[in-house]
BALOBA-1460 file (C-alpha; in Angstrom, 3 decimals):
// residues 66
<rec num="1" residu="x" x="-5.251" y="-19.283" z="-41.512"/>
<rec num="2" residu="x" x="-8.873" y="-19.901" z="-42.150"/>
<rec num="3" residu="x" x="-11.623" y="-18.072" z="-40.237"/>
<rec num="4" residu="x" x="-12.287" y="-21.041" z="-37.914"/>
<rec num="5" residu="x" x="-8.638" y="-21.154" z="-36.828"/>
<rec num="6" residu="x" x="-8.581" y="-17.397" z="-36.326"/>
<rec num="7" residu="x" x="-11.721" y="-17.595" z="-34.231"/>
<rec num="8" residu="x" x="-10.210" y="-20.341" z="-32.066"/>
<rec num="9" residu="x" x="-6.968" y="-18.396" z="-31.702"/>
<rec num="10" residu="x" x="-8.786" y="-15.213" z="-30.725"/>
<rec num="11" residu="x" x="-10.936" y="-17.075" z="-28.193"/>
<rec num="12" residu="x" x="-7.816" y="-18.571" z="-26.608"/>
<rec num="13" residu="x" x="-6.198" y="-15.135" z="-26.428"/>
<rec num="14" residu="x" x="-9.339" y="-13.709" z="-24.832"/>
<rec num="15" residu="x" x="-9.289" y="-16.477" z="-22.231"/>
<rec num="16" residu="x" x="-5.621" y="-15.831" z="-21.414"/>
<rec num="17" residu="x" x="-6.212" y="-12.093" z="-21.250"/>
<rec num="18" residu="x" x="-9.176" y="-12.562" z="-18.917"/>
<rec num="19" residu="x" x="-6.982" y="-14.669" z="-16.616"/>
<rec num="20" residu="x" x="-4.266" y="-11.993" z="-16.660"/>
<rec num="21" residu="x" x="-6.820" y="-9.295" z="-15.827"/>
<rec num="22" residu="x" x="-8.108" y="-11.287" z="-12.855"/>
<rec num="23" residu="x" x="-4.554" y="-11.790" z="-11.560"/>
<rec num="24" residu="x" x="-3.654" y="-8.121" z="-12.046"/>
<rec num="25" residu="x" x="-6.814" y="-7.029" z="-10.236"/>
<rec num="26" residu="x" x="-5.832" y="-9.269" z="-7.293"/>
<rec num="27" residu="x" x="-2.363" y="-7.729" z="-7.257"/>
<rec num="28" residu="x" x="-3.844" y="-4.238" z="-7.428"/>
<rec num="29" residu="x" x="-6.134" y="-4.965" z="-4.476"/>
<rec num="30" residu="x" x="-3.174" y="-6.260" z="-2.446"/>
<rec num="31" residu="x" x="-1.169" y="-3.141" z="-3.314"/>
<rec num="32" residu="x" x="-4.057" y="-0.894" z="-2.230"/>
<rec num="33" residu="x" x="-4.345" y="-2.767" z="1.091"/>
<rec num="34" residu="x" x="-0.588" y="-2.457" z="1.630"/>
<rec num="35" residu="x" x="-0.747" y="1.275" z="0.943"/>
<rec num="36" residu="x" x="-3.569" y="1.645" z="3.477"/>
<rec num="37" residu="x" x="-1.440" y="-0.121" z="6.083"/>
<rec num="38" residu="x" x="1.483" y="2.190" z="5.360"/>
<rec num="39" residu="x" x="-0.735" y="5.288" z="5.596"/>
<rec num="40" residu="x" x="-2.140" y="3.977" z="8.882"/>
<rec num="41" residu="x" x="1.374" y="3.455" z="10.173"/>
<rec num="42" residu="x" x="2.301" y="7.025" z="9.290"/>
<rec num="43" residu="x" x="-0.820" y="8.340" z="11.015"/>
<rec num="44" residu="x" x="0.005" y="6.295" z="14.121"/>
<rec num="45" residu="x" x="3.552" y="7.657" z="14.171"/>
<rec num="46" residu="x" x="2.186" y="11.181" z="13.832"/>
<rec num="47" residu="x" x="-0.128" y="10.656" z="16.807"/>
<rec num="48" residu="x" x="2.693" y="9.190" z="18.880"/>
<rec num="49" residu="x" x="4.907" y="12.176" z="18.089"/>
<rec num="50" residu="x" x="2.196" y="14.555" z="19.305"/>
<rec num="51" residu="x" x="1.741" y="12.669" z="22.597"/>
<rec num="52" residu="x" x="5.431" y="12.369" z="23.440"/>
<rec num="53" residu="x" x="6.141" y="14.211" z="26.717"/>
<rec num="54" residu="x" x="9.213" y="16.435" z="26.909"/>
<rec num="55" residu="x" x="12.377" y="14.546" z="27.766"/>
<rec num="56" residu="x" x="14.825" y="15.719" z="30.446"/>
<rec num="57" residu="x" x="17.100" y="16.962" z="27.672"/>
<rec num="58" residu="x" x="14.510" y="19.612" z="26.788"/>
<rec num="59" residu="x" x="14.077" y="20.962" z="30.339"/>
<rec num="60" residu="x" x="15.251" y="24.551" z="30.858"/>
<rec num="61" residu="x" x="18.896" y="24.742" z="31.968"/>
<rec num="62" residu="x" x="18.441" y="27.809" z="34.179"/>
<rec num="63" residu="x" x="16.492" y="26.079" z="37.010"/>
<rec num="64" residu="x" x="18.212" y="26.447" z="40.383"/>
<rec num="65" residu="x" x="17.998" y="23.102" z="42.254"/>
<rec num="66" residu="x" x="18.403" y="24.751" z="45.739"/>
């Protein structure tokens, strides 16, 4: 290969690599957003667990109804 062909080949590879980088950065941003949603969901579940009132199953059994 002569230097002109090598230069053309390298420029094409750089163009393809730039396109791949852009696509991977988009995918990374989507993954980060998805992770944030999952973390938010976990935080919401944690808050809901803290606010849950006791159920009748957890009431003391030694209360006399009379």
